[in-house]
C-alpha positions in Angstrom: 90.4 91.2 57.1 90.1 89.6 60.6 90.7 92.0 63.4 92.3 90.3 66.4 92.5 92.1 69.7 94.9 90.8 72.3 94.4 91.9 75.9 97.8 91.9 77.6 101.3 92.7 76.4 103.2 90.1 78.4 105.0 87.0 77.1 101.8 85.3 76.0 100.2 88.2 74.3 103.3 89.4 72.4 104.1 85.8 71.3 100.6 85.4 70.1 100.8 88.6 68.0 104.0 87.5 66.4 102.7 84.0 65.7 99.4 85.3 64.2 101.4 87.6 62.0 103.7 84.8 60.9 100.5 82.9 60.0 99.4 85.7 57.7 97.1 87.9 59.9 97.8 91.6 59.7 95.1 93.4 61.8 96.4 92.6 65.2 96.2 95.0 68.2 97.8 94.4 71.6 96.4 96.5 74.4 98.5 96.8 77.5 97.7 98.5 80.8 101.2 99.9 81.3 101.9 103.0 79.3 105.3 101.6 78.3 106.7 98.0 78.3 109.6 98.2 80.8 112.3 95.6 81.6 110.8 94.6 85.0 110.6 91.3 86.8 113.1 88.6 87.5 114.3 85.5 85.7 112.7 82.9 83.5 113.8 79.5 82.3 112.5 78.8 78.9 112.3 75.1 78.1 113.4 73.6 74.8 109.9 73.1 73.5 109.2 76.8 73.8 112.7 77.8 72.5 111.9 75.7 69.5 108.8 77.9 68.9 110.8 81.1 69.4 113.3 79.8 66.9 110.6 79.2 64.4 109.7 82.9 64.8 113.2 83.9 64.0 114.0 85.1 67.5 116.6 82.6 68.8 119.8 84.4 67.9 118.6 87.7 69.5 117.5 85.9 72.7 120.6 83.9 73.0 122.6 87.1 73.0 120.7 88.2 76.1 120.6 84.9 78.0 122.6 81.9 79.0 122.1 78.3 78.0 121.0 76.3 81.1 123.2 73.3 80.9 122.6 71.6 84.2 119.9 71.5 86.9 120.8 70.3 90.4 118.5 69.4 93.3 119.9 69.7 96.8 118.8 68.7 100.3 118.8 71.8 102.6 121.9 70.3 104.4 123.9 70.6 101.2 123.7 67.0 100.1 123.2 66.5 96.4 120.0 64.7 95.4 120.5 64.7 91.6 122.1 66.5 88.7 120.4 66.5 85.3 121.8 67.8 82.0 119.5 70.3 80.3 118.9 71.5 76.8 121.4 70.3 74.2 123.2 68.2 76.8 120.0 66.3 77.5 119.5 65.4 73.9 117.3 68.2 72.7 117.8 69.9 69.4 117.2 73.3 71.1 118.8 74.8 74.2 117.1 75.7 77.5 117.5 79.4 78.1 117.8 81.4 81.4 116.8 85.0 80.7 115.5 88.0 82.5 111.8 88.3 81.9 112.2 92.0 81.0 114.7 91.2 78.2 112.4 88.6 76.7 109.4 90.9 76.8 111.3 93.8 75.3 112.6 91.5 72.5 109.1 90.3 71.7 107.7 93.8 71.8 110.5 95.1 69.5 109.7 92.3 67.0 106.0 93.1 67.1 106.6 96.7 66.3 109.1 95.9 63.6 107.0 93.2 61.9 103.4 94.4 62.4 103.9 98.2 63.0 104.5 100.7 65.7 100.7 101.0 66.3 100.3 97.3 67.0 100.9 97.8 70.7 98.7 100.3 72.5 100.0 101.2 76.0 98.0 102.8 78.8 94.9 100.9 77.8 93.2 98.2 79.9 90.2 96.1 79.2 87.5 96.9 81.8 84.8 94.4 80.7 83.1 92.7 77.8 79.8 91.4 76.7 79.0 88.6 74.2 77.2 89.4 71.0 74.8 87.1 69.2 77.3 86.3 66.4 79.9 85.0 68.9 82.1 88.1 69.0 82.7 90.1 72.1 81.9 93.8 72.7 85.0 95.0 74.5 85.1 97.9 76.9 88.4 99.7 77.1 89.8 102.4 79.4 92.7 104.7 78.5 94.4 106.6 81.3 97.1 109.2 80.7 98.3 111.6 83.4 95.1 111.8 85.3 92.7 111.8 82.3 90.5 108.9 81.5 89.0 107.9 78.2 86.6 105.1 77.3 85.9 103.2 74.1 84.2 100.1 72.9 85.3 97.7 70.2 83.9 94.6 68.5 86.9 92.7 67.2 86.5 89.6 65.2 88.6 87.6 67.8 89.5 88.5 71.4 92.4 86.8 73.1 92.7 87.1 76.8 96.4 87.2 77.6 96.0 89.4 80.7 97.5 87.2 83.3 96.4 85.5 86.5 93.9 88.2 87.4 92.6 88.3 83.9 89.6 90.7 83.2 88.7 88.5 80.2 88.6 85.4 82.3 86.6 87.1 85.1 84.0 88.3 82.6 83.6 84.8 81.2 83.6 83.3 84.7 82.0 85.9 87.0 81.6 83.6 89.9 85.1 82.2 90.1 86.6 84.4 92.9 90.2 85.1 93.7 93.1 82.8 92.8 93.5 80.2 95.6 96.5 80.6 97.9 98.4 77.6 99.2 99.8 79.4 102.3 103.3 79.8 100.8 105.1 83.1 100.3 107.5 83.6 97.4 110.3 86.2 97.3 112.0 87.0 94.0 114.8 89.2 92.9 118.1 89.5 91.0 121.7 90.0 92.1 124.9 91.0 90.3 127.6 88.6 91.3 131.2 87.8 90.4 131.2 85.0 87.9 133.1 82.6 90.2 130.5 83.1 93.0 127.4 82.6 90.9 127.9 79.0 89.8 127.4 77.7 86.3 124.3 75.7 87.0 120.7 76.1 88.1 119.8 74.7 91.5 116.7 74.0 93.5 117.4 73.3 97.2 115.5 72.9 100.4 113.2 70.8 102.5 109.5 70.2 102.7 109.1 73.6 104.4 111.4 76.0 102.4 113.1 76.1 99.1 115.6 78.2 97.1 116.1 78.5 93.4 119.2 80.2 92.0 120.7 80.5 88.5 122.8 82.8 86.4 121.0 84.4 83.4 123.7 86.4 81.6 127.3 86.0 80.5 129.9 87.9 82.5 130.0 91.6 81.9 133.2 92.3 79.9 134.1 95.2 82.2 133.1 94.0 85.7 133.1 90.2 85.2 129.8 90.1 87.0 126.8 88.0 85.9 123.1 88.7 86.6 121.7 86.0 88.9 118.0 85.1 89.4 116.8 83.9 92.8 113.5 82.8 94.2 112.7 81.6 97.7 109.6 80.0 99.2 108.4 79.5 102.8 105.1 79.0 104.5 103.6 82.3 105.6 103.1 81.0 109.2 107.0 80.9 109.5 107.3 84.6 108.8 106.8 87.4 111.3 104.0 89.8 110.4 103.2 87.8 107.2 100.0 88.0 105.2 98.9 86.9 101.9 100.4 90.0 100.3 100.0 91.0 96.8 101.9 90.9 93.5 105.2 92.9 93.2 105.2 94.0 96.8 108.7 95.3 97.7 110.1 94.0 100.9 113.5 94.2 102.5 115.8 91.2 102.1 116.3 91.2 105.9 112.7 90.0 106.3 113.8 86.5 105.2 117.6 86.5 104.9 118.1 84.9 108.4 116.0 81.9 107.4 118.7 80.9 104.8 121.8 81.2 107.1 124.3 78.5 106.1 122.6 77.6 102.8 125.5 76.9 100.5 125.6 74.5 97.6 128.8 73.6 95.7 130.2 77.1 96.3 127.1 79.1 95.7 126.0 80.8 99.0 122.3 81.8 99.2 123.0 84.5 101.8 125.7 86.0 99.6 123.4 86.1 96.6 120.7 87.8 98.7 123.0 90.4 100.1 124.0 91.4 96.6 120.3 91.8 95.6 119.0 95.0 93.9 115.8 94.5 96.0 113.1 91.9 96.7 109.5 91.4 95.9 107.0 89.3 97.8 104.2 87.2 96.2 101.6 84.8 97.4 102.0 81.4 95.8 98.8 81.1 94.0 97.4 79.4 90.9 94.0 79.1 89.3 91.4 76.4 89.4 91.4 74.5 86.0 88.5 75.7 83.9 86.1 73.5 82.1 86.3 75.8 79.1 88.6 78.6 77.8 86.6 79.5 74.7 83.3 81.3 74.3 82.5 82.0 70.7 85.3 84.1 69.3 86.9 84.8 72.6 89.6 82.6 74.3 92.3 82.6 76.9 96.0 81.9 76.8 98.9 81.8 79.2 98.3 82.5 82.9 94.8 83.8 82.1 94.0 80.2 81.0 96.1 78.1 83.3 98.2 79.9 85.9 100.2 77.3 87.8 102.6 77.2 90.7 106.1 78.3 89.8 107.4 74.7 89.4 109.1 73.0 86.5 109.8 76.2 84.5 106.4 76.0 82.8 104.8 79.4 83.2 106.3 81.3 80.4 107.2 78.1 78.5 103.6 77.0 78.1 102.4 80.6 77.4 104.7 80.6 74.3 103.4 77.2 73.2 99.8 78.4 73.7 100.4 81.3 71.4 101.9 79.2 68.6 99.1 76.6 68.9 96.4 79.3 68.7 97.9 80.9 65.6 98.2 77.5 64.0 94.5 76.8 64.6 93.5 80.2 63.3 95.5 79.7 60.1 94.1 76.3 59.4 90.4 76.8 60.1 88.4 79.4 58.2 85.8 79.9 61.0 87.4 81.7 64.0 85.0 80.1 66.5 86.0 76.7 65.2 89.7 77.6 65.2 89.5 78.6 68.9 87.6 75.4 69.8 90.3 73.4 68.1 93.1 75.3 69.9 91.4 74.7 73.2 90.8 71.0 72.5 94.6 70.6 71.9 95.8 72.7 74.8 93.4 72.6 77.7 93.6 68.9 78.7 97.4 68.8 79.0 97.5 72.1 80.8 95.0 71.0 83.3 97.1 67.9 84.0 100.2 70.1 84.3 98.4 72.4 86.8 97.5 69.4 88.9 101.0 68.0 88.7 102.5 71.3 89.9 100.1 71.2 92.9 101.8 67.9 93.7 105.2 69.7 93.3 106.0 68.1 89.9 109.7 67.2 89.6 110.6 69.1 92.8 108.9 66.5 94.9 112.3 64.8 95.1 113.4 67.5 97.6 110.4 66.6 99.8 111.0 62.9 99.5 114.7 63.3 100.4 113.9 65.4 103.5 111.1 63.0 104.6 113.3 60.0 104.3 116.6 61.6 105.5 115.8 64.8 107.4 119.4 65.1 108.7 120.9 64.7 105.3 122.7 61.7 103.7 125.9 60.4 102.3 124.5 58.3 99.4 121.3 59.4 97.7 120.8 55.9 96.2 120.1 54.7 99.8 117.3 57.4 100.1 115.9 57.7 96.6 117.0 55.0 94.1 118.2 56.2 90.7 115.3 54.6 88.9 112.8 56.4 91.1 114.5 59.8 90.4 114.4 59.1 86.7 110.8 58.0 86.8 109.7 61.3 88.5 111.5 63.5 86.0 110.3 61.4 83.0 106.7 61.5 84.1 106.7 65.2 84.4 108.3 65.8 81.0 105.8 63.5 79.4 102.9 65.3 81.1 103.9 68.6 79.5 105.0 67.0 76.2 108.5 68.4 76.6 110.5 65.1 76.6 113.3 65.1 74.0 111.7 62.6 71.7 108.5 64.7 71.4 110.3 68.1 71.1 112.8 66.9 68.5 110.0 66.0 66.1 109.9 69.7 65.4 107.2 72.3 65.7 103.7 71.0 65.0 102.6 74.6 64.6 104.3 75.8 61.5 101.9 76.8 58.7 102.0 78.7 55.5 100.3 82.1 55.8 96.6 81.9 55.5 96.7 78.2 54.9 92.9 77.9 54.3 92.2 81.4 53.0 
């Protein structure tokens, strides 16, 4: 029986475990550095192409109960002028919805499904991969560290397949690419958080607003609480670090006071949703550098490969981080199920996923569909009364259509159905 070790218990790693199990693999171990998977983080938008894959895994009903369907996306100029409004999900002609959900809720749902379907021992917490070396037969010798209340244990394993799903600072990626260095920073800082708001102050749509210097993303991600009437709202802001007092590159998940950046968003209100009001209702704020990773020339070395952010971390644009991690996981499981040789399977997976993800990474560096905000500000810095005089409708449509085609998440492609469904052990 093939033993598959997955480094990382995030969205990519857990979806990979479920997808591999659905394809007939039983010996799957997910190692996660955190002792327990906790509902941390902020919001995610899961695009219909990934929702389709979660539906194929039998998870859609559970996830819909913890999320809201994203029905409309609006782009605004920082002065409040509307640039465009686009239907999303079912309203845009997809056969699956787009979902706004708290990252922690999605991760917990995936983890619960892994334990239920594969077994309680499938996820091993408090264990991190500290390094690896390649063996002559293509497998990896994996070095693990286990920390628990001050004690530290070490072990080594030689799994049949190793999947690096350990995020943007992946140990697996670093071992395969020792000269790569730190993820490059574009000079922008991102602040993220969640707020509980009265339903009538939160809006019913997702919006992205701003200029060529600063942006705000806001959307609800729960239905109203039956007792309080409040909804949970996700927000993310971005500005150049050189605009912020005492700014530095920072680090992941660094807590900062909302007052550090609140005043930069005075007067930002879009069709009744006030950004300052959202921020003042926040539970807290976390600061991040806006980084991605350089596209790799290869993800796969023998029987080791990368998925998700470990493979192709990209700027937080176009709702493609978690979305593409989910698709990666399904594509990998499909390749494993339809090719008897694991090394060949991983090569086929990479051949199908790496080129479009490289293109998507590069597109996000050019701001993807959010470039319309920059264009509007460059052409009409003081705002406008008629967007058609600034960006014609056919130009707006072409920008959105090109980005959707790049990631293969246009309605026509998505509605063909999942290309990754297989019978268990299709070739075995």
